[in-house]
C-alpha positions in Angstrom: 103.4 75.4 140.0 103.9 73.2 137.0 106.6 70.7 136.2 108.5 70.9 133.0 106.3 68.3 131.3 103.1 70.1 132.1 104.7 73.4 131.1 105.6 71.8 127.8 102.0 70.6 127.3 100.5 74.0 128.4 102.6 76.0 126.0 103.2 73.6 123.1 107.0 74.0 123.7 109.2 70.9 123.7 111.1 70.2 126.9 114.6 70.6 125.3 113.5 74.0 124.0 112.4 75.1 127.5 115.7 74.0 128.9 117.5 75.9 126.1 115.6 79.0 126.9 116.6 78.7 130.5 120.2 78.1 129.5 120.4 81.3 127.3 118.5 83.3 129.9 115.2 83.9 128.2 113.4 82.0 131.0 114.6 82.5 134.5 115.8 79.4 136.3 112.8 77.8 138.0 112.4 76.8 141.6 113.4 73.2 142.3 111.8 70.6 144.5 113.8 68.6 147.0 114.1 66.0 144.3 115.6 68.6 142.0 112.5 68.8 139.7 111.8 72.1 138.1 108.7 74.0 139.2 107.3 76.9 137.1 105.2 79.7 138.5 102.4 81.3 136.5 104.6 84.2 135.5 107.1 81.8 133.9 104.2 80.1 132.0 103.1 83.5 130.7 106.7 84.4 129.8 107.1 81.1 127.8 103.8 81.7 126.0 105.1 85.2 125.1 108.4 83.7 123.8 106.5 81.0 121.9 104.2 83.5 120.3 107.2 85.6 119.2 108.8 82.6 117.7 105.6 81.7 115.9 105.7 85.2 114.4 109.3 84.6 113.3 111.1 87.0 115.7 114.8 86.1 116.2 115.9 85.3 119.7 117.8 88.6 120.1 114.6 90.6 119.4 112.6 88.4 121.7 115.2 89.1 124.5 114.8 92.9 123.8 111.0 92.6 123.8 111.1 90.7 127.1 113.4 93.4 128.6 110.9 96.0 127.4 108.0 94.0 129.0 109.9 93.9 132.3 109.8 97.7 132.4 106.2 98.7 131.7 106.8 102.4 132.2 109.2 102.6 129.2 108.2 104.0 125.9 107.0 101.4 123.4 108.9 103.0 120.6 111.6 100.3 120.7 108.9 97.5 120.6 107.4 99.2 117.6 110.7 99.4 115.9 111.4 95.7 116.5 107.9 94.8 115.2 108.4 97.0 112.1 111.7 95.4 111.4 110.1 92.0 111.6 107.3 93.0 109.3 109.9 94.2 106.7 111.6 90.8 107.0 108.3 89.0 106.5 107.6 91.2 103.5 111.0 90.4 102.1 110.5 86.7 102.5 107.1 86.9 100.9 108.5 88.7 97.9 111.2 86.0 97.7 108.6 83.2 97.9 106.5 84.9 95.2 109.5 85.0 92.9 110.3 81.4 93.8 106.7 80.4 93.0 106.8 82.3 89.7 110.0 80.6 88.7 108.7 77.1 89.6 105.5 77.7 87.6 107.5 78.9 84.6 109.8 75.9 84.7 106.8 73.5 84.9 104.9 75.3 82.2 107.8 75.2 79.8 108.4 71.5 80.3 107.2 69.7 77.2 106.9 66.4 78.9 109.4 64.7 76.7 112.7 63.2 77.8 115.0 64.3 80.5 117.5 65.4 77.8 115.0 68.1 76.8 113.5 68.8 80.2 113.2 72.5 80.9 113.0 71.8 84.7 116.3 70.0 84.7 117.9 72.6 82.4 116.8 75.5 84.6 117.9 73.8 87.8 121.3 72.9 86.3 122.1 76.6 85.6 120.7 79.4 87.7 121.4 81.8 84.8 118.3 80.2 83.1 116.1 81.7 85.8 114.1 84.8 85.0 114.8 86.3 88.4 117.5 86.4 91.0 115.0 87.3 93.8 114.7 83.7 94.9 118.5 84.1 94.8 121.2 81.6 94.8 123.5 82.2 97.8 126.5 82.6 95.5 124.6 85.5 93.8 124.2 87.6 97.0 126.5 90.1 98.4 127.6 90.2 102.1 124.3 91.9 103.1 122.2 89.2 101.5 121.1 91.4 98.5 121.2 89.9 95.0 124.4 90.7 93.1 124.4 91.8 89.5 125.1 88.9 87.2 128.7 88.3 86.4 129.2 89.2 82.8 133.0 88.7 82.8 132.9 85.0 82.6 134.5 84.7 86.0 133.3 81.9 88.3 134.4 83.6 91.5 131.6 84.2 94.0 
């Protein structure tokens, strides 16, 4: 049985995070000593390592909860776990595309900068007006619809988001 400090060290998870996971029900409440100190069993250590690995892979807490529920019932089909993992992969691919677009835009801004004065600086000019960007994929939040997809540029002159 481990105390919370040793559990933290063993899993690389900060103590407040462990307490938070207990609070939201991802980790079951641990046993307590007569002095009210938490004591974690090996199964809880494994569960926290699972949660930590999921977080490292970018899974949201709701998906981690669903994966833990699936793991608690080993006779169930793994179809749901596969679906969750595929959804996470699609999200990672979306973020990679966005980062690639962001990289391209930053390179373009830097390459176009003549190194003169700020008044003529292409970096400042581009950052001052998102319309100067070549792509919306790195997307300004005001240019995204409710689902987070880029909106078509407003050609009416309206400033409404």
